[in-house]
C-alpha positions in Angstrom: -72.5 -33.0 -56.6 -71.2 -29.8 -55.5 -73.1 -26.3 -55.9 -71.6 -23.5 -58.7 -68.0 -21.6 -57.8 -68.8 -19.2 -55.4 -66.5 -16.8 -56.4 -65.2 -14.1 -53.7 -62.5 -11.5 -53.5 -60.7 -9.2 -51.8 -59.2 -5.9 -52.8 -61.4 -5.9 -55.8 -60.7 -9.5 -58.3 -62.7 -11.6 -58.8 -60.8 -14.8 -58.9 -56.8 -15.1 -58.3 -56.0 -16.4 -61.3 -53.9 -19.5 -63.0 -51.1 -16.5 -63.2 -51.5 -15.8 -59.2 -51.1 -18.9 -57.8 -47.5 -19.1 -57.5 -47.6 -15.7 -55.4 -51.2 -17.2 -53.4 -49.4 -20.1 -52.3 -45.8 -18.1 -51.1 -48.2 -15.8 -49.4 -50.3 -18.6 -47.2 -46.9 -20.3 -46.5 -45.3 -17.4 -45.1 -48.4 -17.0 -42.9 -48.2 -20.5 -42.1 -44.2 -19.9 -41.2 -45.0 -16.6 -39.1 -47.8 -18.3 -37.1 -45.6 -21.3 -36.5 -42.8 -19.3 -35.5 -44.2 -17.6 -33.5 -45.6 -20.7 -31.6 -41.9 -22.3 -32.1 -40.4 -19.6 -29.8 -42.4 -20.2 -26.3 -41.1 -23.5 -26.5 -38.4 -22.8 -24.8 -39.3 -20.8 -21.8 -42.7 -23.0 -20.9 -41.3 -25.5 -18.6 -39.5 -23.1 -16.4 -42.5 -20.7 -17.3 -44.6 -23.0 -15.5 -42.1 -24.1 -12.4 -41.5 -19.9 -12.0 -45.2 -20.2 -10.3 -44.5 -23.5 -7.8 -46.6 -25.8 -9.0 -46.2 -29.4 -9.8 -44.2 -30.6 -13.5 -48.0 -32.7 -14.2 -48.6 -28.1 -15.0 -46.7 -28.7 -17.7 -48.1 -31.7 -19.7 -51.5 -30.5 -18.7 -50.9 -26.6 -20.4 -48.9 -28.5 -23.3 -52.3 -30.9 -24.2 -54.8 -27.8 -24.2 -52.9 -27.0 -27.0 -53.4 -30.1 -28.7 -57.4 -30.9 -27.5 -58.2 -26.8 -29.1 -56.4 -27.5 -32.2 -57.6 -31.1 -32.7 -61.6 -29.5 -31.7 -61.2 -26.0 -33.5 -59.5 -27.2 -37.3 -62.9 -29.1 -37.9 -64.9 -26.2 -37.3 -62.5 -23.4 -39.3 -62.1 -26.1 -41.8 -66.3 -25.7 -42.5 -66.4 -22.4 -41.6 -63.7 -20.7 -43.8 -65.9 -23.2 -46.8 -68.7 -21.2 -45.9 -67.8 -17.7 -45.6 -64.1 -17.6 -47.2 -60.3 -18.9 -46.6 -59.1 -15.0 -46.1 -61.6 -14.2 -43.5 -60.6 -17.8 -41.3 -57.0 -17.2 -41.8 -56.5 -13.7 -41.2 -58.7 -13.6 -37.9 -57.1 -16.8 -35.8 -53.5 -15.6 -36.4 -54.6 -12.5 -35.2 -56.5 -14.5 -31.9 -53.4 -16.0 -31.6 -51.1 -13.1 -31.1 -53.9 -11.8 -28.5 -53.3 -15.3 -27.0 -49.5 -14.9 -27.1 -50.1 -11.5 -25.7 -51.4 -12.8 -22.2 -49.5 -15.8 -22.1 -46.4 -13.0 -21.4 -48.6 -11.3 -18.8 -49.1 -14.5 -16.1 -47.0 -13.1 -13.9 -48.2 -9.4 -13.5 -52.0 -11.6 -13.0 -50.2 -14.2 -10.3 -48.7 -11.4 -8.4 -52.4 -9.7 -8.3 -54.0 -13.1 -7.6 -51.8 -15.8 -7.2 -50.1 -18.4 -8.6 -53.0 -20.5 -9.3 -55.1 -17.5 -12.1 -51.3 -17.2 -12.9 -51.2 -20.9 -14.0 -55.0 -20.7 -14.9 -53.6 -17.5 -17.5 -51.1 -19.7 -18.8 -53.7 -23.0 -19.5 -56.5 -20.8 -21.2 -54.2 -18.8 -23.7 -53.0 -21.7 -25.1 -55.7 -22.9 -25.6 -57.2 -19.7 -27.1 -53.3 -20.6 -29.5 -54.5 -23.8 -30.0 -58.0 -22.9 -30.6 -55.9 -20.5 -33.4 -53.9 -23.6 -34.5 -56.5 -24.9 -36.2 -56.3 -22.9 -38.9 -54.0 -24.9 -41.0 -57.5 -26.6 -42.4 -58.2 -23.7 -44.3 -54.4 -22.9 -45.2 -54.2 -26.4 -46.6 -57.9 -25.5 -48.4 -56.9 -22.2 -49.7 -53.6 -24.6 -51.2 -55.9 -26.6 -52.7 -57.9 -24.3 -54.2 -54.9 -22.3 -55.9 -52.8 -25.4 -57.5 -53.9 -27.7 -60.3 -54.1 -31.4 -58.7 -50.8 -32.4 -60.3 -49.0 -29.4 -58.1 -51.1 -29.9 -55.2 -48.8 -32.3 -53.3 -45.4 -30.9 -53.7 -47.6 -27.3 -52.8 -49.2 -28.9 -49.6 -45.7 -30.2 -49.0 -44.5 -26.5 -48.8 -47.2 -26.3 -46.0 -45.1 -29.1 -44.2 -41.8 -26.7 -44.7 -43.2 -24.3 -43.4 -44.2 -26.0 -40.0 -40.7 -27.4 -40.0 -39.0 -23.8 -40.2 -41.0 -22.9 -37.5 -39.8 -25.1 -35.8 -36.4 -25.0 -36.3 -36.1 -21.3 -36.2 -38.7 -20.3 -33.1 -36.5 -21.7 -30.7 -33.5 -20.3 -31.0 -35.0 -16.9 -31.2 -37.4 -17.6 -28.4 -34.1 -18.6 -26.8 -32.0 -15.3 -27.5 -34.7 -13.5 -26.5 -35.0 -15.2 -22.9 -31.3 -14.6 -22.8 -29.5 -12.4 -20.0 -28.4 -9.9 -22.1 -31.4 -8.6 -24.1 -33.9 -9.1 -21.3 -31.3 -6.1 -19.9 -30.9 -4.6 -22.8 -35.4 -4.4 -23.7 -35.6 -3.7 -19.6 -32.8 -0.7 -20.4 -35.4 0.1 -23.9 -38.7 -0.4 -22.7 -40.8 1.8 -20.9 -41.8 0.7 -17.4 -45.4 -0.2 -17.6 -43.7 -3.5 -20.1 -42.8 -6.1 -18.2 -38.9 -7.6 -19.1 -38.1 -10.8 -18.1 -37.4 -14.5 -19.6 -41.0 -15.3 -19.6 -41.9 -12.1 -21.0 -39.8 -11.2 -24.1 -40.9 -14.5 -26.0 -44.1 -15.1 -25.2 -44.4 -10.9 -26.9 -41.8 -11.8 -30.0 -44.1 -14.4 -30.4 -47.7 -12.1 -30.3 -45.5 -9.9 -32.6 -44.6 -12.4 -35.4 -48.3 -13.3 -34.9 -49.7 -9.7 -35.9 -47.3 -9.7 -38.3 -48.7 -12.7 -40.5 -52.9 -11.6 -39.4 -52.0 -7.7 -41.4 -49.9 -9.4 -44.1 -53.0 -12.2 -44.6 -55.1 -9.3 -45.1 -53.2 -6.8 -46.7 -51.5 -9.3 -49.2 -53.7 -12.2 -49.5 -57.1 -12.9 -52.3 -59.7 -14.8 -51.4 -59.2 -17.4 -54.0 -61.7 -19.0 -56.9 -63.4 -22.3 -54.6 -66.6 -24.6 -55.0 -68.3 -25.1 -52.0 -69.9 -29.2 -51.0 -73.2 -29.8 -51.0 -74.5 -30.6 -47.4 -74.7 -34.0 -47.9 -71.4 -34.7 -48.3 -70.0 -33.7 -45.1 -69.2 -35.7 -42.6 -69.3 -35.1 -38.9 -65.3 -35.9 -37.6 -66.9 -38.7 -35.5 -68.5 -40.2 -39.0 -64.3 -40.1 -40.8 -63.0 -41.9 -37.7 -65.6 -44.7 -38.0 -64.9 -44.8 -41.6 -61.1 -44.8 -41.7 -61.4 -47.6 -38.8 -63.8 -49.9 -41.1 -61.0 -49.8 -43.7 -58.8 -52.1 -43.2 -55.9 -50.5 -44.5 -56.1 -47.7 -43.2 -56.7 -48.6 -39.3 -53.1 -49.9 -38.7 -52.3 -46.6 -40.0 -55.1 -44.8 -37.7 -53.6 -46.4 -34.5 -49.5 -45.9 -35.2 -50.6 -42.4 -35.6 -52.4 -42.4 -32.5 -49.1 -44.2 -30.6 -46.5 -42.7 -32.1 -47.5 -38.7 -31.5 -48.7 -40.6 -27.2 -44.8 -41.9 -26.9 -43.4 -39.2 -28.3 -44.7 -36.8 -25.9 -42.5 -37.7 -23.2 -39.4 -36.0 -25.9 -41.5 -33.3 -26.6 -43.4 -32.6 -22.8 -40.2 -33.7 -20.4 -36.9 -33.0 -22.2 -36.5 -29.6 -21.0 -37.2 -30.4 -17.4 -35.3 -33.4 -18.3 -31.9 -31.3 -19.5 -32.5 -28.8 -16.6 -32.6 -30.7 -14.2 -29.7 -33.1 -15.5 -27.2 -30.7 -17.4 -27.6 -27.7 -16.2 -29.7 -26.0 -19.9 -31.2 -22.9 -19.1 -34.0 -21.8 -21.4 -31.6 -20.3 -24.0 -29.0 -23.9 -24.3 -32.2 -26.2 -24.5 -33.2 -23.0 -27.5 -29.5 -24.4 -28.8 -30.4 -28.2 -28.6 -33.7 -27.8 -30.1 -32.5 -25.7 -32.6 -30.2 -28.6 -33.7 -32.8 -30.7 -33.5 -34.6 -29.5 -35.9 -32.3 -28.3 -38.5 -31.6 -32.2 -38.6 -35.1 -32.6 -39.1 -34.8 -30.8 -41.5 -32.1 -32.3 -43.8 -33.3 -35.7 -42.9 -36.6 -35.4 -44.2 -35.3 -32.9 -46.8 -32.2 -34.9 -48.3 -32.5 -38.6 -46.3 -35.7 -40.0 -46.3 -36.6 -39.6 -49.8 -34.5 -41.2 -51.0 -34.1 -44.0 -48.3 -37.7 -44.4 -49.2 -37.9 -44.8 -52.3 -34.5 -47.4 -52.1 -36.5 -49.2 -49.4 -40.4 -48.4 -49.4 -42.1 -46.6 -46.9 -43.1 -49.8 -44.9 -39.4 -50.7 -44.3 -38.2 -47.4 -44.1 -41.1 -47.0 -41.0 -40.2 -50.0 -39.3 -36.4 -48.7 -38.9 -37.4 -44.6 -38.2 -39.8 -46.3 -34.9 -37.1 -48.9 -34.0 -34.7 -46.1 -34.6 -36.9 -43.7 -32.3 -37.5 -46.1 -29.5 -33.9 -47.2 -29.2 -33.8 -43.1 -29.1 -36.1 -42.4 -26.2 -34.7 -45.4 -24.6 -31.7 -43.6 -24.5 -31.9 -40.2 -23.6 -32.7 -40.2 -19.9 -29.3 -42.1 -19.5 -27.0 -40.2 -22.1 -25.6 -38.7 -18.1 -24.2 -42.2 -17.9 -23.5 -43.3 -21.4 -21.6 -39.8 -21.2 -20.0 -41.4 -18.3 -18.2 -44.0 -20.5 -16.9 -42.4 -23.8 -12.9 -41.4 -23.5 -14.0 -37.2 -22.7 -14.0 -35.2 -19.8 -16.9 -35.6 -17.7 -19.8 -32.8 -16.4 -22.5 -31.8 -17.3 -23.5 -30.0 -20.5 -24.4 -26.6 -19.1 -21.0 -26.1 -20.8 -23.1 -25.8 -24.1 -22.7 -22.0 -24.6 -19.0 -20.9 -23.2 -17.4 -23.2 -25.0 -17.7 -26.5 -23.0 -19.4 -28.7 -25.5 -17.2 -31.5 -25.4 -17.9 -33.4 -22.1 -19.1 -36.6 -22.2 -22.7 -36.5 -21.2 -23.4 -33.6 -23.6 -21.7 -35.6 -26.4 -24.2 -38.5 -25.8 -27.0 -36.4 -25.6 -26.0 -34.7 -29.1 -25.5 -38.2 -30.3 -29.1 -39.5 -29.3 -30.4 -36.8 -30.6 -29.6 -37.1 -34.0 -30.8 -41.2 -33.9 -34.2 -39.8 -32.6 -34.5 -37.3 -34.8 -33.4 -39.6 -37.7 -36.2 -41.5 -36.6 -39.1 -39.5 -35.2 -38.9 -37.7 -39.7 -38.3 -41.2 -40.8 -41.7 -42.5 -39.7 -43.3 -39.8 -39.9 -42.8 -39.9 -43.7 -43.6 -43.3 -44.4 -46.8 -43.0 -42.3 -47.4 -40.3 -44.6 -47.0 -41.9 -47.7 -48.4 -44.9 -46.3 -51.9 -43.4 -46.1 -51.7 -41.7 -49.5 -50.9 -45.1 -50.9 -53.4 -46.8 -49.3 -56.2 -44.0 -49.7 -58.2 -43.4 -52.6 -58.0 -40.6 -54.8 -61.5 -38.8 -53.8 -60.7 -40.3 -50.0 -56.8 -38.7 -49.9 -57.9 -35.4 -47.8 -60.0 -37.2 -45.2 -58.0 -39.9 -44.9 -55.4 -37.5 -43.7 -57.6 -35.4 -41.5 -58.4 -38.9 -39.5 -54.9 -39.5 -39.1 -53.3 -35.8 -38.5 -56.5 -35.9 -36.3 -55.8 -39.3 -34.3 -52.4 -37.0 -33.8 -54.0 -34.9 -32.1 -55.6 -36.5 -30.0 -52.2 -38.7 -29.1 -50.5 -34.9 -28.1 -53.5 -34.2 -25.7 -53.3 -37.4 -24.0 -48.9 -38.0 -23.9 -48.8 -34.9 -22.2 -49.5 -34.6 -19.1 -49.4 -38.3 -18.8 -45.6 -38.5 -19.3 -45.4 -35.1 -17.0 -47.2 -37.4 -14.0 -44.4 -39.6 -15.1 -41.5 -38.2 -14.9 -42.4 -36.5 -11.3 -42.5 -39.8 -10.1 -39.5 -41.5 -12.2 -37.2 -39.3 -14.4 -36.6 -41.8 -16.9 -40.2 -43.1 -17.2 -41.8 -41.5 -19.5 -38.9 -41.7 -22.4 -38.9 -45.1 -21.4 -42.5 -45.9 -21.5 -42.4 -44.5 -24.9 -40.3 -46.9 -26.5 -42.4 -49.5 -24.9 -45.0 -48.1 -26.9 -43.5 -48.1 -30.1 -42.4 -52.2 -30.0 -46.4 -52.5 -31.2 -46.0 -49.8 -33.5 -42.7 -51.7 -35.2 -44.9 -54.8 -35.3 -47.6 -54.0 -37.1 -45.2 -52.2 -39.6 -43.3 -55.2 -39.6 -46.7 -57.1 -40.2 -47.3 -54.8 -43.5 -43.3 -55.2 -44.7 -44.0 -59.3 -44.4 -47.1 -59.4 -46.5 -46.3 -56.2 -48.3 -46.3 -58.1 -51.8 -49.5 -59.7 -51.2 -50.7 -56.4 -51.2 -52.4 -57.0 -47.7 -51.9 -56.0 -43.6 
């Protein structure tokens, strides 16, 4: 049985109250957006930053994996602390911690100049780990939304948190690409004092830190502690216990496995696309950011306007099969887009003309077409899997079910990046093709679900 509600406040209010719940949701979503915007800013520069220290591309995967592993481990802890100490302090502190992490991230080159490349790479690894731990605050943010939103409106409010994530990934890389451009670096070098290092790596890092500190300030200044009900200690289960329970459930087990395998498979495009685009298309961080923004915009359109009507018409299981098939095809085709583009009746050449008007080369058109297929497949598969989790979990276990499946995704994003980076070093096409192969059993399992859906079993 839950204990009596623990009413705590900030700024003198006893609780937020029904009239302020909409504003509270908006504030939390704004904080999440600013935080994710900062995360997205560093995405275009990360591979180039690692390569600047003359180390193997394997370290790109290790540093990317560090974020997901730390987030996976920290999310349950931050969620539990928010139950015991309050949502507002956890959100504010963790976002400020992310600001510190990105600030340190920007000084890796300076540290390397004094202590060597190994120390610089260790700085990147440690700062990404700290940022990942801070990113575990999503559990506290979701709990805050649940605290202030009536049950019948909770799904829509939590969906807005997902939209804030998507928008952060749309605008973050674009801002990062602009901050890393030669023109902005030159302007900053002329304006800022000499004590501030101004390079294509430091400026995006410092921008990310500034956005995180802005989000922390907003949380401190505007966010109010909601009325909340503390669960009894007897009702708590460890993360391992939650995984065991989900894996013992015949309806949830294939979905947990699908989340994990899909996240491992998608690691190839998440981590190694930018090195691939640099090596085969001549993209720098700014050009890569343009492509990532294109993918992000398509993802927002797909998930906001296209996937919903398709799911209502086809059903979640069939749409998941279609999405998984499209994603597998896109991953298999991606590394061969330069050759595929050569078959098109368009000029040849690489995609490095992306920013100077030569966009209609055969290879670039092929890359953007495969990117559109990838965006549709990824969006359809992820939304459908989430819908299936919601349908197959009981009302009492919705939160735990989503926590376990998202945890499985985080584990996949921890395992996938270093494996994909090592595979890329051996054969550039291998992480993408391997990802496509990994999706085959996922599509097969989901196809079985589609065949037995009418019988109510997997």
